[in-house]
Structures are given as C-alpha cells and as structure tokens.
N, C-alpha and C positions, 0 to 999 in steps of 0.2 A: 890437603884441602878438598880434593875431588870427592873423597868419601863422605864429606859433610854436605855437599851440595844437594839440595832438594828442590822440587818444583815449588815456586813461591805462590802458594794458594792459601788464602785466609780460611781458618776453620769455620764451619757453618755456625757453630754455637758461640762465637766470640762475643756477641752482644750480651749473651746470658752471663758470661764471666765478668764482663765490664760492669753490667748493671748490679751484679751481686757483690762487687768489690773484691772478688777472688783474684789470686795470682794467675797470670797466664803469660805465655810466650808464644809468638806466632810470626810468620813471615808472609808477606804479600806484596803485590804490586800496588802502590798507593795511587789514589785518584783524587782529584780536587773534590772537596766536600761542598755540598749545597748549602750547608749552614754550619755554624759553630756547634760544638758539643763539649761536654765536660763529664767527668766521672771521678770518683774519689780514690784515685791511685797516684802513686809516683810513677810516671811513665819514662822509660828509657827507649830511645830510638837510635838505630844505627843503619845508615844506608850502605848497602853492599855495592851499589852502583848508582850513578846518576845523581840528581839533586832535586830538592823540592823546597817550597816556601810555605811557612806557617803564617797565619795571622794570629798572634798570641798576645793576649792582653791588649789588643788594639794596635800592636806593632808588628811589622813584617820582619820575619827572621828566616834567613836562608840556611838550609841544612846541606852540608856537603858530604861526600861519601867517606866511609871508614872512620868517622868520628862519633863518639858517644855523645848524645844529647839527653839531658834529664830535665824534667819539669813536673810541677804539680798539676795534674790534669783537671783539678777542680776549677782551674782558671780557664775561661772560655778559649778554645783554640780551634782553628780551622785550617786545613790544607787548601791553599788557594792556587798553587801552581806546582806542576810535576813534570820533570823531564821524562821523555819516552822510555829511557833505559832504567828508570828508578826501580830499585829492589830493596824493600824495607823490612827490617826486623824490629818488632815492638815487644817490649817486656813491660807488663803491668804489675807493679809492686804494690801490694795492699798498704794503705796508709799506716796501719798498725805495725807492719814490718819495718817501715821507714822510721817510725818513732822509736823502735827498739834498737836501732843501730847506734853504736857509740861513735858518732861523728861530731865535729865541732858545732857549737851552738850557732856560730855565725853562718855556717853552711846550711844547717837545718832551718833556721829562721829565714834565711835569704830565699830558699826554695819555697817556703810557705808564704813568703811575701810576694810571690809571683815572679821570681827571677828564673830565667833559663840558664842552665849550666852546661858547659861543654869542656873539651880539652884543647890545649893549645896546638897539639899536633897529633895525628893518628898514631895509635898503638897497634902494631902488626898483629897482636894476639886477639884484639877485639872482634874482628870479623869471624875468626874461628870460634870464639866463645859464643857470640850471638847466634851464629848458625847452629851450633850444637844445642843451645837452649831451645831454639824454635823447633828443631828436629826431634828432640827428646821429650819435651814437656808433655805434649798431648797424649802420648801412649806410654809414658814412663811409669815404672812401678812407684809405689809410695816412697821407697827409700831413694830411688833415683831423683824423684821430684824434690825430696827434702834436700839432697845434695845440691841440686840445681838452684834452689832458693838460697842456699847458703853461699853459693858461688856468686849469685847476683848481689847479695848483700855485701860480700867482700869487694865486688867491683864498685859499688856505690861508695864504700868507705875509701877506696883508693881515689875515686873521682873527687871526693870531698877535700882531699889534700891538694889536688892539681887543678881544680875547676877554674875556668875563666868564663867571662860573659861571651855569648856568641857575637858574630859580626852582624851589625845592624846598619842598614843604609843611612847615609848622612842626613837624608831628608826626612827620616822618621823621627817622631817626638822623643823616642828612647835612644837616639843615636849616641848619646853620651853616657849610656848605662855603665855603671861601675862593674868591675870584675868581681867575681866571687873571691872569697878568702883563699889565698894561695898557700904554698908550703910554709911550714913553721912548726910551732909546738902549741897548737890551740888546745884548750881544755876540751876533753871529750865528755859528752853526755851519755852515760851508760845506764839504761833503764831496765829494771827487772820486770817480771811478768805482772806483779801486783801493781806497780806504778803505772804500767801500760794500761791495765784494766781500769784503774781510777781515771787516767787521762781520757780514755775512750768514753767512759761514763760522763765525764765533764764536757767533752767536746760534743757528745751526742745531745746533751742538754742545751748547749749553746746553739747547735745546728737546728734544734727543734723550736727554739724560742728567739731566734735572732731578730725577728720582727717586733719583739716586745722589749720593754725595759728588762735588762738582764743584770742581776746583781752578783757580786763575787760570792755572797753568802749562799745564794741558790745554786750556783755552779759548784761550790765546795760541797754542799749537801748532796748533790747528785753523785759526787765521788766518794762520799762517806768520810769527808775530812773537815777539820776545822779550817776556816778561811785562811789563816796564816800558813798552815801546812799545805793547803791546796795551792796557794800562790807559789810556794817554794817548789813543790813537786812539778807544777805546770811549767815553771821557768826552767827547771833542771832538764825536763824531758823534751820540751818543745823549743827551748831557747828563746821564748817570748813570754810576755805576761798574759794573764787572762784578758785584760783589757785590749791588748794588741791583737789577740786571736779573735775577739769579738769584732773588732774593727775590720780585720781581714775577712772574716766570714760575711759580714754585712756588705762589704765592698764586692766580694766575689759574687754573692747572690744578686747584687744590684747589676753587675756586669752581665750576668746570665739573663736577668729579666729584660734588660735593655735589648739584648740580642734576640731573645726567644719570644717576647710578647710585644703587644702594641700598647701597653699601658703608658700613660703619660709619665714624664720624668718625675712629677710630683708624686704620683701613685707609687712609682718604684722606690723613691726616697723614703716615703713614710711606711711603705710595706716592708722595708728592710730595717726599720728601727731608727732611722735618722730623725732627730728632733726638729730639724728645719731644713728647708731647701738650701740655705746658705751653707750649713754644715756639710750637707751632701756634696755640693759643688766644690767646696774647699778640699774635702777629703778625696774626691774623685780626681780633681785636677792635680793634686799633689802626687798621687800614685800612678795615674794613667797619662798624665801630661796632655790631656784633652778634656773637652767638656763632655758631659753625658750624651748630648746630641751628636757631637762629632764621632764619638765612639760607636754609637748605634749605626750611623751612616757608613762607617768603615766596613761593617759586617753585612751591609745590605746593598752594596754596589752591584 
C-alpha cells in the first residue's frame, strides 16, 4: 500500500473536467463548501481517513472511511462538515458511461431518482483501487486510462449488486429511506453504442426544453425514433420512462434554482415547466420530504 500513497492535492484543472462532463479521478483534502454545486457525472467517493457530511438533496448524509459512496452529481450537494484527518478520493464517471453499464434497472433508476448508494461493510481492496485510480489517471497513457475507466465500471457493477442506503440521522426527513436493491438476479440493462447515442440525443432535448411543454413525440424525434420505439429504448437503457425522466429533470433543476438563485418559488416552479404551484409543491414534497422554502433554507444556513 505504501507504493500507492501520494500527497493528497487536487489537480489545478479539475473544474475544467467537471464542467466538460469528462472522466476524472483525483485525491484531495476535502473542505466545507460555501454553497451547493452540481455536475452531470455519477460521482464515486471514498474517504481513506476521517469523515465528512454532505447535504444531499436537502438531507444530511455522513460519510465514513473506506466505504464506497455513489450518487448522481446532478442533484445539488454540498460538503458541510469535515473531520481534520479527512483524505478523499473522488471519481467522476460521465453520465454516458453510466448509461452503458449493464446494471439492474432498479439500481440505475434509483441513482437517477436521487438516491445515495453505498456498501454495508468496507471492502479492503477499495482503498487500494481508489488510490491507484487517483494516482494513475492524470498522467496515464491512453491505454492505461482506458483500463482504469473499465475498472471503475466494473466496481460500479459490483456495487449495484451490493448497494444499500447510507446512514441518515433519525431527525432528517429522509431517515426512513429505503435501501437500494440488494443481491439477487435482477434483469440487467445492456445498452449498445447506438442506443446510448439515441438516449443522449433524447435527454439533451429534454434538458434543453424542460421549462416548456415536452412531448414524447418531440423527444423521440430528437433520437430519430418512432415514439413507441423511443419509449422502449428509454426504459431499457435508463430503467425509467420518458415521463419519469422529465419529472426528475424538472425537479433537479428546481432544486438547483432554489439553492442558486433568489427567484420566488412561483418563478422557479413555472420556469421548470410545472403547470401550477400545487403540482410543484406536491411533487417536491413527495421526493424531498420538505417544502421548497424549507429546502432553500437548509442550504442557506
């Protein structure tokens, strides 16, 4: 293990990689964040030492050492507390890479629905893997980086079989969160390159027009498919329907706007495509277990 240890310093250009949606692996000493942020990756975290606390989707989630944690980083998240000894490795997996993995529908849709996934007990090999990824990625050859990405994909596939929900304090609204799908024989969604390209075109259309009325016909046309075929491909690859994805994106954008802007709740609701305030409040409380105002205040304490 001593051969893998390196000084934990974040790369200077990490924000460029995050903003571009590219793959990256890095190791750094985490610090509390002044505000929430989000990016379109599946993020994997592993603390080599210490502990820290996220405010994720409006809920406090504590991270302990040597356990893999995975979440969709498009959901607003913020590090709000860090132990002095904390030493963190982060892996940023592009959304398209995640879509291409043959994992169970329930796991994929659960992550995209804003669930944090972790493991029930630490795996001794994980600290070694994560340290190697962080050490090798920045300066690795194209072949080594390809191998590294494949290793990360395999780790996510294994996590999909063993994932559980993280510990949440009893006083948090999400304290009764359900565990992710456990071991068994779930159906795996295995998507080819053409299907991934069509899904990306369809999700790009939704992401660009979420504040407007979005029809299945328009989404299907963006992917070059008949609506019936589009719905089938979307469900097979993402594990959720087009309508469910639209609702998830509208809700995610609303959460971002509540945190990042001073727009009124009504402006946020209508700007994200909700037809009425009552519809927005009902959807928001069902998924976030708080009102939009309570959610905004959590990030502004």
